[in-house]
N, C-alpha and C positions, 0 to 999 in steps of 0.2 A: 550388426544392427544395434542401435542404442537401446538401452533399457528404459529410457525416459519416454513415457506416454503422455504426460501432462506437465506443463510448466505453469506455475502459479506466480503471477506477478503482483507486487504491490502497485499502487497508483502514484500518489504524489511523491516526487523525488526519484521514482523508479521508472515509470512509463510516461509520466506527465511532468513537465518542468515545474520545479518549485524553487523559487529564489528567496525563500524565507517567508512567503506569504501566509503559510499555515501557522507558523510561529507568531507572526504579527497579528493574525486574527485571534489567537489565544490571548496574547498580551492585551489587546484592545478589549476583549470580552471581560477579562479580569479588571482592567482599569476602569471600565464602566461600573464595576461593583466596588470601586475604591480599594482595590487590592493590587499592589505592584508585584509583578513576577519577572525576575531576570530572564533574559532570552536563553542563557545557557541552561537554565532549569527547565524551560519549556522544551528545549531540544531533547532532553533526557526522556521525555514522555511521548515523543513523536512515534507513531506506529501503533500506539495503544488505541483501544476503543476510546473515543473522545470523552465520553462521560467518565470512564475510568481515569483518563488523564486529568480531567478537572478535579476529581476527588483526590487524586494523588497530590496535586499541587495545593489544594485547599488544606489537606492534612499537614503539609509542610509549612505553608505560609499563613493559614488562618485556621488553626486546629479548632475543632469543636463546632465548625460551621454547620448550619442545618441543611438537610437535604434540599430544601426549597432554594437555597442559595446556589447549590451545585446545579440544580436544574435550570435556574435562571441564567447562569453563566454559560451553560451548555447551549441553551436556546439562543443566546446572543452569538455564540461562536458559529452555530449553524447559519443564522441569518447573515453574519459577516462573510462567511465563506460562500454562500450562495450568491450574494450580491457581487462578490469579487469574481467568481467564476463566470457569472453571467455577463460581466462587463470588461474583463481583462482583455485588452487587445493583443496581448502577447501569449495568451494561453495556447499551448502547443504540446504535441507529444515530445518525449525525449528524443534526441537524435537517434535515428535508426530503429526506433521502437516498432513502427508499422512494418518496416522491411523485415525485421526479425519475426514478427507475427506471421508474415507470409512464408518466410523460409521454414518456420517450424511446421506450419500446416502442410507445406509441400513434402515434409518428411513424415506426415501422418501423426504429428504430435498435437494434442489438444492444448488450448490456451485458455487460462482463466485469470481474472483479476480478483484480488481481495484487498480489503482496505479497512482502516480504522474509522473511516468516514461513515456517516449514516447514508441510507439510500437516497435521501433528498439531495444531499451534496453530490453524491456520486452520479445521480441522473443528470444533474446540471453539467458536470464535466463530460459525460458520455454524449449528451446532446450537442454541446459546443464542438466536440471533436468528430461528430458523426459516427462515433463508435457504437451507438445504440442501434444503428441500422446496417452496420457493416458497409458503410459508404465513405470510408476515409480516403486517403490519397493512394489508392491502389485500385486495381480493376480485374481481379481474378474471379469475381462473381460469387465468392463464398463469404460466409460470415467471418469477420475479422477476429472476433472473440467468441469462444464457445460458451462461457459462463461468467457471470459477475456476482460476487457475494459481498455483503457489507456487514460491519460488526454488529449492527442492530438487528440482524436477521438470524443470529445464533445465540444460544444461552450465554456463552462466554467469548469475549474478544481475545486478541493476542495478550499474552503469549500462549494461551490455550490453543489446542489444535482444532477447535470446532469448525472454523471456516474451511480449513483444508479437508477435514473429514467429510464435510457436507459437499464440497466440490467433487471429491472422489466418488461419493455415492451417486451424485447427479450425473457424472460423466462416465460412470461404469469403469473406474480404475480400481483394479482389485487389490493392489498393494502400494503402500506409501513408498516402497523402494523404487517404484516407477514414476515418482513425482520429483520435480526440481522446483524448489522455492527460491525466489529472488526478491530482495528488498533492500532498503537503504538504512535500516536501523537495527539496533541491538535486539529489539523485540521481534523483528522479522526473523532473525537467526534463531531466537528461542522458539518461536512458533514452528519453524521448520524442524528443529530438533525434537520438539514435543510431539510433532506429528510423525516422526521417524522417516522424514523424507530421504530419498536416496541421495540427493545432492542439495546442499544449501549454499546459495551464492549471495554475496553482498555486492552492492554497486555504490560507487563513490559519488554519484551525481545528486545525492540528496542531503539528508541532515547530518551525516557523519563523514568524517575524513577517513582515508585509508588507515591511518595510524589508530584512530579510534575503533574502527571495525576489526582490526587485527586482534584486539583484546577478546573478541567474542568467538574467534576461531571458526568462521565459516569455512566450507571446503574450498571456496575460491572467492577472491575479491577482484572485481572487474571495474574498468573505467568507462566501458561502452557496452551496451546490450549486445552488440554484434559478437562479442567474445563468447556469448552463450553457445553459439553454433559449434565452435571448435571444442568447447567443453563437452557438449552432448555427443559429438561425433567420436570422441576418444573414450567415452565411458562405456 
């Protein structure tokens, strides 16, 4: 029997398709404030709480900027992302994401989503995918996802372990050894390590390539979420 009782999934790039739209929304929000940010620098802060990401980029490209500017850029980013997710005709789960959710539930494993997005952006995604009501492309009659937490709902976002700790408490998971964390960025790996998760998995479907992810030494690097099943079965 697997030791894993909970799998914590990132959203954009991990369970929801992202073809660079998050980075584009960041670049646009900064451009509207007359600050040019290279795409490769934006990718370095993917996965962070988005206000933290804004501040990191401002510190690098516009040092000494007031808090009001950071808030303004962050607010623009939220608006850009909500409009995008409300209207994107191609918004969809990553391949096999919903099937993996079902398989994990069949094994008695709980499923949670955590994200660097705010609740407002996250709810837009959940509504579009019908993940808020457990009525996605499946019919087993149970909730598809057990819990969702956003970075604006905890004291500290990634790489701090607050979101995972909160999920464990809410879902009655006694030990982080029983948690598998999966995400597509460096900071997802750091979050999993800081929470002392039993298994930390990186996926190549998001912001980072396999070669880039290898630098951060997750326990596994996968190309498809389906690979999680065999990982869990052998642990």
